[in-house]
C-alpha positions in Angstrom: 88.1 157.9 141.4 91.7 158.8 140.7 92.8 155.4 142.0 90.3 153.6 139.8 91.4 155.6 136.8 95.0 154.8 137.5 94.3 151.1 137.8 92.3 151.1 134.5 95.1 152.9 132.8 97.6 150.3 134.1 95.5 147.4 133.0 95.0 148.9 129.5 98.7 149.4 129.2 99.4 145.8 130.3 96.9 144.4 127.8 98.4 146.4 124.9 101.9 145.3 125.9 100.9 141.6 126.0 99.2 141.9 122.6 102.3 143.6 121.2 104.6 141.0 122.6 102.3 138.2 121.2 102.4 139.8 117.8 106.2 140.2 118.0 106.6 136.5 119.1 104.4 135.4 116.2 106.4 137.5 113.8 109.7 136.1 115.1 108.3 132.5 114.8 107.2 133.2 111.3 110.5 134.7 110.3 112.4 131.8 111.8 114.0 129.4 109.2 112.4 126.0 109.5 114.6 122.9 109.7 112.9 120.0 107.9 114.2 116.5 108.5 114.3 114.1 105.6 115.7 110.8 104.6 115.7 109.5 101.0 112.6 107.4 100.5 111.6 107.3 96.8 109.1 108.2 95.4 108.2 110.5 98.3 111.6 112.0 99.0 114.3 111.8 96.3 117.7 113.5 96.3 118.4 115.0 92.9 121.2 117.3 91.6 118.8 120.3 91.7 117.6 119.4 95.2 115.0 117.3 96.9 111.9 116.1 94.9 109.1 113.6 95.3 105.5 113.5 96.4 106.1 114.5 100.0 108.4 117.4 98.9 105.7 118.5 96.4 103.1 118.5 99.2 105.3 120.7 101.4 105.9 123.2 98.6 102.2 123.5 98.0 101.6 124.0 101.8 104.4 126.6 102.0 102.9 128.6 99.2 100.4 129.7 101.9 102.8 129.5 104.9 105.5 131.6 103.2 108.2 130.3 105.6 111.9 130.1 104.9 113.3 126.6 105.3 116.1 124.2 104.7 116.3 120.4 104.6 118.4 118.4 107.1 119.2 114.9 105.7 119.4 111.8 107.9 121.0 108.5 106.9 118.1 106.3 108.0 114.5 106.3 109.1 115.6 105.4 112.6 117.9 108.4 112.9 115.2 110.7 111.5 112.6 109.6 114.0 115.2 110.1 116.8 116.0 113.6 115.4 112.3 114.6 115.4 111.8 113.2 119.0 114.8 115.2 120.3 113.7 118.4 118.6 116.6 118.6 116.2 114.2 119.6 113.4 111.0 121.6 113.4 109.2 118.9 111.3 109.6 116.1 108.8 107.7 115.7 105.6 108.9 112.2 105.0 106.2 109.4 104.5 106.0 108.5 108.2 103.2 106.2 109.2 101.2 107.1 112.2 101.3 104.4 114.9 100.4 104.3 118.6 104.0 104.0 119.6 105.1 107.0 117.5 102.2 109.1 118.8 103.8 108.8 122.3 107.1 110.2 120.9 106.0 113.0 118.5 103.1 114.9 117.0 101.4 114.2 113.6 99.6 116.3 111.1 96.5 115.3 109.1 97.4 112.3 106.9 98.3 113.4 103.3 98.6 109.9 101.8 97.0 106.5 102.4 99.2 103.5 101.8 99.4 99.8 102.7 101.9 97.4 104.2 102.6 94.6 101.7 104.8 91.6 101.2 107.3 90.9 98.4 108.5 87.5 97.4 110.4 85.9 94.5 108.4 84.7 91.5 108.3 81.0 91.0 106.8 79.0 88.2 103.9 76.6 88.9 106.0 73.7 87.4 108.8 74.4 89.8 106.4 74.6 92.7 104.9 71.2 91.9 108.4 69.6 91.5 109.4 71.0 94.9 106.2 69.7 96.5 106.6 66.3 94.9 110.1 65.9 96.4 109.0 67.2 99.8 109.5 65.4 103.1 105.7 65.1 103.6 105.3 63.2 100.3 108.1 60.7 101.0 106.9 60.2 104.6 103.4 59.2 103.3 104.9 56.9 100.7 107.2 55.3 103.4 104.3 54.7 105.8 102.2 53.1 103.0 105.0 50.7 102.1 105.4 49.8 105.8 101.7 48.9 106.1 102.0 46.8 102.9 105.0 45.0 104.3 103.2 44.2 107.6 100.4 42.4 105.8 102.8 40.8 103.5 104.7 39.3 106.5 101.5 38.1 108.1 100.5 36.2 104.9 104.0 34.8 104.6 103.9 33.6 108.2 100.8 31.5 107.5 101.7 30.4 104.0 105.4 29.7 104.1 105.0 26.0 105.0 101.7 25.1 103.4 102.3 27.1 100.2 106.1 27.1 99.7 106.0 27.4 95.9 104.4 30.9 96.2 105.6 32.1 99.7 108.5 29.8 100.5 111.9 30.9 101.8 112.7 33.7 104.3 113.7 36.9 102.5 112.3 35.7 99.2 109.1 34.6 100.8 108.7 37.9 102.6 109.2 39.8 99.3 106.6 37.5 97.7 104.2 38.4 100.5 105.0 42.1 100.0 104.2 41.7 96.3 100.9 39.9 97.1 99.9 42.6 99.7 100.6 45.5 97.2 98.7 43.8 94.4 95.7 43.1 96.7 95.7 46.7 98.0 95.6 48.2 94.6 93.0 45.7 93.4 95.1 44.9 90.4 94.6 41.2 91.1 97.2 39.5 88.9 96.2 36.1 90.5 99.8 34.9 90.4 99.8 34.5 94.2 97.0 33.6 96.5 96.8 32.4 100.1 95.7 28.8 100.6 95.6 28.4 104.4 92.7 29.5 106.5 94.8 31.9 108.4 96.3 33.4 105.2 92.8 33.8 103.7 91.5 35.5 106.9 94.4 37.9 106.7 93.7 38.5 103.0 90.0 39.2 103.7 90.9 41.6 106.5 93.5 43.3 104.3 91.0 43.7 101.4 88.5 45.6 103.5 91.2 47.7 105.3 92.9 48.4 101.9 89.7 50.1 100.6 89.8 52.6 103.4 93.5 52.9 103.7 94.1 53.5 99.9 91.6 56.3 99.8 93.2 57.9 102.9 96.7 57.6 101.6 95.6 58.9 98.2 94.2 62.0 99.9 97.3 62.3 102.0 99.6 62.1 99.0 97.5 64.6 97.0 97.6 66.9 100.1 101.4 66.7 100.3 101.6 67.8 96.7 99.4 70.8 97.1 99.6 71.9 100.8 102.7 74.0 100.3 101.1 76.0 97.5 98.1 76.6 99.8 100.3 77.5 102.8 102.2 80.1 100.8 99.0 82.0 100.3 99.4 84.7 103.0 96.1 86.0 104.1 97.0 87.5 107.5 99.9 88.5 109.7 100.1 85.2 111.5 100.8 83.4 108.2 104.2 85.1 108.1 105.4 82.9 111.1 106.3 80.1 108.7 108.8 82.1 106.7 112.0 84.0 106.9 110.8 87.7 107.1 112.8 90.9 106.6 111.7 94.5 107.1 113.2 98.0 107.5 114.5 99.0 111.0 112.2 101.3 113.0 109.5 101.2 110.3 105.8 100.7 111.1 106.3 97.2 109.4 108.7 96.3 112.2 106.2 97.5 114.8 103.5 95.3 113.2 105.7 92.2 113.1 106.9 92.7 116.7 103.3 93.2 117.8 102.4 89.7 116.5 105.7 88.2 117.6 106.8 87.4 114.0 110.6 86.9 113.9 112.2 89.3 111.5 115.6 90.4 110.1 116.2 94.1 109.8 117.7 96.2 107.0 118.3 99.9 106.6 116.0 100.7 103.6 113.8 99.2 100.9 116.5 98.6 98.3 118.5 96.5 100.8 115.4 94.5 101.6 114.6 93.8 97.9 118.2 92.7 97.3 117.9 90.3 100.3 114.9 88.6 98.6 116.7 88.5 95.2 119.8 86.9 96.8 117.7 84.4 98.7 118.9 85.7 102.1 115.2 86.0 103.1 111.9 84.6 101.8 109.7 87.6 102.3 110.2 91.4 102.6 107.5 93.4 104.4 107.3 97.1 103.8 105.3 100.0 102.4 103.6 99.1 99.1 104.1 102.3 97.1 107.8 102.3 98.0 108.1 98.6 97.1 106.3 99.2 93.7 108.6 102.2 92.9 111.8 100.4 93.8 110.9 97.2 91.9 110.2 99.1 88.8 113.2 101.4 89.1 115.6 98.4 89.7 114.0 96.4 86.8 113.0 93.5 89.0 109.4 93.1 87.9 110.1 89.7 86.3 111.8 88.4 89.4 109.8 89.8 92.3 106.1 90.1 93.0 104.0 92.0 95.6 101.4 89.7 97.1 97.8 90.8 96.5 96.8 90.7 100.2 98.1 93.6 102.2 98.7 93.4 105.9 97.4 96.8 107.1 96.5 100.3 106.0 99.0 103.1 106.6 98.5 106.9 106.9 101.4 109.1 106.0 101.6 112.4 107.9 104.1 115.2 108.7 105.8 114.6 112.0 106.6 117.3 114.6 108.4 117.3 118.0 106.0 117.0 121.0 104.1 120.2 121.8 104.9 121.8 118.5 103.0 125.0 117.8 103.9 124.7 114.2 101.6 121.7 113.8 98.5 123.8 114.6 99.5 126.4 112.0 100.3 123.8 109.2 97.3 121.5 109.7 94.6 123.7 108.3 96.8 124.6 105.4 97.6 121.0 104.6 93.9 120.1 104.7 93.0 122.8 102.2 95.9 121.7 100.0 94.7 118.1 99.9 91.3 119.2 98.6 92.8 120.9 95.5 92.7 119.4 92.0 96.4 120.1 91.7 97.1 117.6 94.6 94.7 115.0 93.2 96.4 115.1 89.8 99.8 114.9 91.5 98.9 111.8 93.4 97.4 110.3 90.3 100.6 110.8 88.4 102.7 109.2 91.1 100.3 106.2 91.4 
Protein backbone atom coordinates (compact mmCIF):
# COMPACT_ATOMS: atom_id res chain seq x y z
CA UNK A 1 0.00 0.00 0.00
CA UNK A 2 2.71 2.59 0.82
CA UNK A 3 4.31 1.83 -2.54
CA UNK A 4 1.02 2.26 -4.40
CA UNK A 5 0.39 5.54 -2.57
CA UNK A 6 3.84 6.81 -3.51
CA UNK A 7 3.35 5.90 -7.16
CA UNK A 8 -0.06 7.62 -7.22
CA UNK A 9 1.40 10.73 -5.62
CA UNK A 10 4.24 10.80 -8.20
CA UNK A 11 1.84 10.42 -11.15
CA UNK A 12 -0.40 13.19 -9.80
CA UNK A 13 2.62 15.47 -9.43
CA UNK A 14 3.78 14.65 -12.97
CA UNK A 15 0.34 15.41 -14.45
CA UNK A 16 0.13 18.73 -12.60
CA UNK A 17 3.61 19.67 -13.75
CA UNK A 18 2.82 18.87 -17.38
CA UNK A 19 -0.42 20.85 -17.20
CA UNK A 20 1.40 23.78 -15.66
CA UNK A 21 4.12 23.59 -18.31
CA UNK A 22 1.51 23.45 -21.07
CA UNK A 23 -0.27 26.51 -19.70
CA UNK A 24 3.04 28.32 -19.40
CA UNK A 25 3.94 27.41 -22.99
CA UNK A 26 0.57 28.63 -24.25
CA UNK A 27 1.05 31.84 -22.30
CA UNK A 28 4.51 32.35 -23.76
CA UNK A 29 3.18 31.67 -27.27
CA UNK A 30 0.33 34.13 -26.77
CA UNK A 31 2.65 36.83 -25.41
CA UNK A 32 5.08 36.42 -28.28
CA UNK A 33 5.06 39.27 -30.82
CA UNK A 34 3.89 37.93 -34.16
CA UNK A 35 5.83 38.77 -37.31
CA UNK A 36 3.42 39.24 -40.24
CA UNK A 37 4.92 39.21 -43.73
CA UNK A 38 3.43 41.58 -46.30
CA UNK A 39 4.15 42.96 -49.73
CA UNK A 40 2.25 45.90 -51.15
CA UNK A 41 -0.72 44.60 -53.17
CA UNK A 42 -3.49 47.22 -53.46
CA UNK A 43 -6.34 47.18 -52.60
CA UNK A 44 -5.60 44.36 -50.15
CA UNK A 45 -2.32 45.63 -48.70
CA UNK A 46 -1.43 49.31 -49.10
CA UNK A 47 1.39 51.19 -47.44
CA UNK A 48 0.23 54.59 -46.20
CA UNK A 49 1.89 57.28 -44.04
CA UNK A 50 -0.07 56.11 -41.00
CA UNK A 51 0.74 52.44 -41.61
CA UNK A 52 -0.60 49.53 -43.60
CA UNK A 53 -4.22 49.47 -44.76
CA UNK A 54 -6.40 47.53 -47.18
CA UNK A 55 -8.92 44.71 -47.13
CA UNK A 56 -6.45 42.05 -45.96
CA UNK A 57 -5.12 44.31 -43.21
CA UNK A 58 -8.71 45.06 -42.12
CA UNK A 59 -9.48 41.34 -41.92
CA UNK A 60 -6.42 40.79 -39.71
CA UNK A 61 -7.37 43.62 -37.37
CA UNK A 62 -10.84 42.15 -36.97
CA UNK A 63 -9.33 38.72 -36.22
CA UNK A 64 -6.87 40.19 -33.74
CA UNK A 65 -9.68 41.86 -31.80
CA UNK A 66 -10.33 38.35 -30.48
CA UNK A 67 -6.78 37.01 -30.66
CA UNK A 68 -5.33 39.99 -28.74
CA UNK A 69 -1.78 39.34 -30.00
CA UNK A 70 1.00 41.88 -30.32
CA UNK A 71 2.40 42.00 -33.86
CA UNK A 72 4.51 43.87 -36.35
CA UNK A 73 4.63 43.83 -40.13
CA UNK A 74 7.68 42.73 -42.07
CA UNK A 75 7.72 44.10 -45.62
CA UNK A 76 9.00 42.15 -48.62
CA UNK A 77 9.85 43.62 -52.01
CA UNK A 78 7.96 41.08 -54.10
CA UNK A 79 5.50 38.21 -53.92
CA UNK A 80 8.29 35.77 -54.68
CA UNK A 81 10.41 36.91 -51.72
CA UNK A 82 7.36 36.90 -49.43
CA UNK A 83 6.50 33.28 -50.31
CA UNK A 84 10.11 32.28 -49.72
CA UNK A 85 10.06 34.07 -46.35
CA UNK A 86 6.92 32.19 -45.28
CA UNK A 87 8.35 28.86 -46.40
CA UNK A 88 11.61 29.48 -44.50
CA UNK A 89 9.79 30.48 -41.31
CA UNK A 90 11.00 34.09 -41.37
CA UNK A 91 7.49 35.20 -40.42
CA UNK A 92 4.70 33.69 -38.32
CA UNK A 93 2.11 34.29 -41.02
CA UNK A 94 1.17 36.48 -43.97
CA UNK A 95 -2.19 38.17 -44.49
CA UNK A 96 -1.44 39.07 -48.12
CA UNK A 97 -3.96 37.94 -50.78
CA UNK A 98 -2.18 34.66 -51.50
CA UNK A 99 -4.04 32.21 -53.72
CA UNK A 100 -4.18 28.61 -52.53
CA UNK A 101 -2.64 26.26 -55.11
CA UNK A 102 -1.48 22.64 -55.05
CA UNK A 103 2.15 23.68 -55.40
CA UNK A 104 1.94 26.20 -52.55
CA UNK A 105 0.20 23.73 -50.25
CA UNK A 106 3.35 21.60 -50.43
CA UNK A 107 5.42 24.56 -49.22
CA UNK A 108 3.21 26.14 -46.53
CA UNK A 109 -0.07 26.01 -44.60
CA UNK A 110 -3.22 27.97 -45.42
CA UNK A 111 -6.15 29.24 -43.38
CA UNK A 112 -9.78 29.25 -44.40
CA UNK A 113 -10.26 31.47 -47.51
CA UNK A 114 -11.29 35.02 -46.68
CA UNK A 115 -11.86 36.29 -50.24
CA UNK A 116 -12.92 34.71 -53.54
CA UNK A 117 -11.36 36.17 -56.68
CA UNK A 118 -10.74 35.29 -60.33
CA UNK A 119 -7.77 35.21 -62.67
CA UNK A 120 -8.51 37.49 -65.62
CA UNK A 121 -6.92 38.93 -68.74
CA UNK A 122 -6.22 42.58 -69.62
CA UNK A 123 -5.73 43.90 -73.16
CA UNK A 124 -5.66 47.25 -74.91
CA UNK A 125 -8.96 48.60 -76.17
CA UNK A 126 -9.26 48.81 -79.94
CA UNK A 127 -12.07 50.32 -82.00
CA UNK A 128 -14.11 48.06 -84.30
CA UNK A 129 -13.16 50.20 -87.30
CA UNK A 130 -9.47 49.73 -86.57
CA UNK A 131 -9.94 45.98 -86.20
CA UNK A 132 -11.67 45.73 -89.59
CA UNK A 133 -8.92 47.77 -91.27
CA UNK A 134 -6.27 45.51 -89.76
CA UNK A 135 -8.13 42.40 -90.84
CA UNK A 136 -8.65 43.78 -94.35
CA UNK A 137 -4.91 44.26 -94.82
CA UNK A 138 -4.07 40.89 -93.30
CA UNK A 139 -1.85 38.27 -94.91
CA UNK A 140 -4.77 35.79 -95.10
CA UNK A 141 -6.88 38.25 -97.07
CA UNK A 142 -4.18 39.02 -99.63
CA UNK A 143 -3.28 35.32 -99.92
CA UNK A 144 -6.86 34.52 -100.93
CA UNK A 145 -6.95 37.36 -103.43
CA UNK A 146 -3.63 36.20 -104.90
CA UNK A 147 -4.85 32.62 -105.27
CA UNK A 148 -8.05 33.79 -106.93
CA UNK A 149 -6.12 35.89 -109.46
CA UNK A 150 -3.86 32.94 -110.17
CA UNK A 151 -6.84 30.66 -111.03
CA UNK A 152 -8.33 33.37 -113.26
CA UNK A 153 -4.98 33.68 -115.04
CA UNK A 154 -4.75 29.90 -115.63
CA UNK A 155 -8.11 29.78 -117.43
CA UNK A 156 -7.27 32.98 -119.28
CA UNK A 157 -4.08 31.36 -120.62
CA UNK A 158 -5.96 28.19 -121.63
CA UNK A 159 -8.48 30.21 -123.68
CA UNK A 160 -5.67 32.27 -125.20
CA UNK A 161 -3.86 29.07 -126.22
CA UNK A 162 -6.88 27.94 -128.27
CA UNK A 163 -7.95 31.35 -129.59
CA UNK A 164 -4.69 33.18 -130.38
CA UNK A 165 -4.54 31.93 -134.02
CA UNK A 166 -8.21 31.52 -134.94
CA UNK A 167 -9.36 34.65 -133.10
CA UNK A 168 -6.40 37.08 -133.19
CA UNK A 169 -8.52 40.24 -133.11
CA UNK A 170 -9.70 39.35 -129.59
CA UNK A 171 -6.91 37.15 -128.21
CA UNK A 172 -3.99 37.89 -130.53
CA UNK A 173 -0.42 38.57 -129.47
CA UNK A 174 1.57 37.11 -126.62
CA UNK A 175 1.49 39.33 -123.55
CA UNK A 176 -1.45 41.33 -124.87
CA UNK A 177 -3.33 38.14 -125.76
CA UNK A 178 -2.75 36.63 -122.32
CA UNK A 179 -4.05 39.81 -120.69
CA UNK A 180 -7.13 39.65 -122.94
CA UNK A 181 -7.64 36.05 -121.85
CA UNK A 182 -7.27 37.11 -118.22
CA UNK A 183 -9.92 39.79 -118.77
CA UNK A 184 -12.31 37.28 -120.37
CA UNK A 185 -11.74 34.79 -117.52
CA UNK A 186 -12.47 37.43 -114.85
CA UNK A 187 -15.62 38.67 -116.61
CA UNK A 188 -16.89 35.12 -117.07
CA UNK A 189 -16.24 34.14 -113.46
CA UNK A 190 -18.08 37.16 -112.08
CA UNK A 191 -20.96 36.57 -114.56
CA UNK A 192 -20.75 40.22 -115.61
CA UNK A 193 -20.82 39.14 -119.26
CA UNK A 194 -19.80 42.29 -121.17
CA UNK A 195 -19.72 40.24 -124.41
CA UNK A 196 -16.71 42.15 -125.76
CA UNK A 197 -14.71 38.90 -125.96
CA UNK A 198 -15.88 35.34 -126.58
CA UNK A 199 -14.11 32.14 -127.65
CA UNK A 200 -14.85 30.93 -131.20
CA UNK A 201 -12.89 27.69 -131.40
CA UNK A 202 -14.26 24.40 -130.11
CA UNK A 203 -11.42 24.04 -127.61
CA UNK A 204 -11.91 27.62 -126.38
CA UNK A 205 -15.64 27.08 -125.90
CA UNK A 206 -15.07 23.81 -124.02
CA UNK A 207 -12.67 25.65 -121.70
CA UNK A 208 -15.26 28.41 -121.34
CA UNK A 209 -18.01 25.93 -120.47
CA UNK A 210 -15.85 24.17 -117.89
CA UNK A 211 -14.80 27.51 -116.44
CA UNK A 212 -18.42 28.68 -116.13
CA UNK A 213 -19.41 25.69 -114.00
CA UNK A 214 -16.23 25.72 -111.95
CA UNK A 215 -16.53 29.48 -111.41
CA UNK A 216 -19.96 29.08 -109.77
CA UNK A 217 -18.38 26.84 -107.13
CA UNK A 218 -15.08 28.63 -106.87
CA UNK A 219 -16.52 32.13 -106.53
CA UNK A 220 -18.75 31.07 -103.63
CA UNK A 221 -15.79 29.36 -101.92
CA UNK A 222 -13.51 32.33 -102.41
CA UNK A 223 -16.21 34.74 -101.25
CA UNK A 224 -16.57 32.72 -98.05
CA UNK A 225 -12.79 32.64 -97.67
CA UNK A 226 -12.42 36.38 -98.12
CA UNK A 227 -15.24 37.04 -95.64
CA UNK A 228 -13.56 34.66 -93.22
CA UNK A 229 -10.22 36.44 -93.55
CA UNK A 230 -11.95 39.72 -92.63
CA UNK A 231 -13.62 38.33 -89.51
CA UNK A 232 -11.50 35.42 -88.29
CA UNK A 233 -9.11 37.60 -86.29
CA UNK A 234 -11.95 39.17 -84.34
CA UNK A 235 -13.28 35.72 -83.53
CA UNK A 236 -9.85 34.39 -82.58
CA UNK A 237 -9.28 37.26 -80.18
CA UNK A 238 -12.25 36.13 -78.13
CA UNK A 239 -10.51 34.21 -75.34
CA UNK A 240 -12.74 31.55 -73.87
CA UNK A 241 -10.19 29.24 -72.23
CA UNK A 242 -6.57 29.03 -71.22
CA UNK A 243 -5.47 27.36 -74.48
CA UNK A 244 -6.57 30.43 -76.47
CA UNK A 245 -3.71 32.39 -74.87
CA UNK A 246 -1.13 30.40 -76.86
CA UNK A 247 -1.67 32.68 -79.89
CA UNK A 248 -0.63 35.85 -78.04
CA UNK A 249 2.25 37.43 -76.18
CA UNK A 250 1.34 36.92 -72.52
CA UNK A 251 2.75 38.53 -69.37
CA UNK A 252 2.08 37.75 -65.71
CA UNK A 253 3.54 38.37 -62.24
CA UNK A 254 6.46 36.20 -61.16
CA UNK A 255 5.62 33.45 -58.62
CA UNK A 256 1.91 34.26 -58.84
CA UNK A 257 -0.85 31.67 -59.19
CA UNK A 258 -1.32 33.07 -62.70
CA UNK A 259 2.20 31.96 -63.61
CA UNK A 260 1.49 28.50 -62.20
CA UNK A 261 -1.65 28.32 -64.36
CA UNK A 262 0.16 29.39 -67.54
CA UNK A 263 3.06 27.02 -66.89
CA UNK A 264 0.62 24.17 -66.25
CA UNK A 265 -0.83 24.60 -69.75
CA UNK A 266 2.57 25.35 -71.34
CA UNK A 267 1.59 28.88 -72.31
CA UNK A 268 4.74 30.92 -72.89
CA UNK A 269 4.83 34.04 -70.73
CA UNK A 270 6.98 37.00 -69.77
CA UNK A 271 7.34 37.80 -66.07
CA UNK A 272 7.08 41.11 -64.22
CA UNK A 273 7.38 42.03 -60.55
CA UNK A 274 3.88 43.40 -59.88
CA UNK A 275 0.54 44.38 -61.39
CA UNK A 276 1.48 47.97 -62.26
CA UNK A 277 4.50 46.80 -64.23
CA UNK A 278 2.30 44.37 -66.15
CA UNK A 279 -0.31 47.01 -67.02
CA UNK A 280 2.44 49.35 -68.23
CA UNK A 281 3.75 46.56 -70.45
CA UNK A 282 0.33 46.32 -72.12
CA UNK A 283 0.08 50.12 -72.44
CA UNK A 284 3.53 50.35 -74.03
CA UNK A 285 2.73 47.44 -76.41
CA UNK A 286 5.50 45.29 -74.94
CA UNK A 287 2.92 42.53 -74.52
CA UNK A 288 -0.52 41.78 -75.90
CA UNK A 289 -2.14 40.34 -72.77
CA UNK A 290 -1.56 40.61 -69.02
CA UNK A 291 -2.90 37.78 -66.84
CA UNK A 292 -3.37 38.41 -63.12
CA UNK A 293 -5.88 38.65 -60.25
CA UNK A 294 -9.04 40.49 -61.29
CA UNK A 295 -9.64 42.67 -58.18
CA UNK A 296 -6.04 43.88 -58.26
CA UNK A 297 -6.31 44.62 -61.99
CA UNK A 298 -9.55 46.56 -61.54
CA UNK A 299 -8.11 48.64 -58.71
CA UNK A 300 -4.87 49.50 -60.51
CA UNK A 301 -6.60 50.36 -63.81
CA UNK A 302 -8.92 52.75 -62.00
CA UNK A 303 -6.14 54.20 -59.83
CA UNK A 304 -3.88 54.81 -62.84
CA UNK A 305 -6.73 56.28 -64.91
CA UNK A 306 -6.40 53.68 -67.68
CA UNK A 307 -10.08 52.76 -68.04
CA UNK A 308 -10.24 54.29 -71.53
CA UNK A 309 -7.14 52.45 -72.75
CA UNK A 310 -7.36 49.03 -71.10
CA UNK A 311 -10.14 46.49 -70.64
CA UNK A 312 -10.55 43.30 -68.62
CA UNK A 313 -11.98 40.49 -70.72
CA UNK A 314 -15.32 39.18 -69.51
CA UNK A 315 -14.24 35.54 -69.48
CA UNK A 316 -12.12 34.69 -66.42
CA UNK A 317 -9.61 31.82 -66.52
CA UNK A 318 -10.10 30.35 -63.03
CA UNK A 319 -11.48 31.02 -59.55
CA UNK A 320 -9.02 31.98 -56.79
CA UNK A 321 -9.26 31.67 -53.01
CA UNK A 322 -7.24 34.12 -50.89
CA UNK A 323 -6.06 32.82 -47.51
CA UNK A 324 -3.62 33.62 -44.74
CA UNK A 325 -0.37 31.69 -45.24
CA UNK A 326 1.70 30.05 -42.46
CA UNK A 327 4.96 28.10 -42.33
CA UNK A 328 4.57 24.34 -42.35
CA UNK A 329 3.32 22.76 -39.09
CA UNK A 330 2.32 26.13 -37.65
CA UNK A 331 0.29 25.88 -34.43
CA UNK A 332 -0.89 29.44 -34.98
CA UNK A 333 -3.05 28.34 -37.90
CA UNK A 334 -5.26 26.18 -35.67
CA UNK A 335 -5.75 29.11 -33.31
CA UNK A 336 -6.55 31.69 -36.01
CA UNK A 337 -8.77 29.54 -38.26
CA UNK A 338 -11.91 29.45 -36.05
CA UNK A 339 -11.58 33.16 -35.29
CA UNK A 340 -11.29 33.95 -38.99
CA UNK A 341 -14.38 31.88 -39.79
CA UNK A 342 -16.41 33.74 -37.15
CA UNK A 343 -15.13 37.06 -38.51
CA UNK A 344 -16.21 36.25 -42.06
CA UNK A 345 -19.78 35.67 -40.87
CA UNK A 346 -20.17 39.17 -39.42
CA UNK A 347 -22.08 42.01 -41.07
CA UNK A 348 -19.06 44.24 -40.53
CA UNK A 349 -16.96 42.05 -42.84
CA UNK A 350 -19.75 41.79 -45.43
CA UNK A 351 -20.07 45.59 -45.56
CA UNK A 352 -16.30 45.96 -45.80
CA UNK A 353 -16.09 43.62 -48.79
CA UNK A 354 -19.03 45.40 -50.42
CA UNK A 355 -17.27 48.76 -50.08
CA UNK A 356 -14.06 47.39 -51.62
CA UNK A 357 -15.93 45.80 -54.51
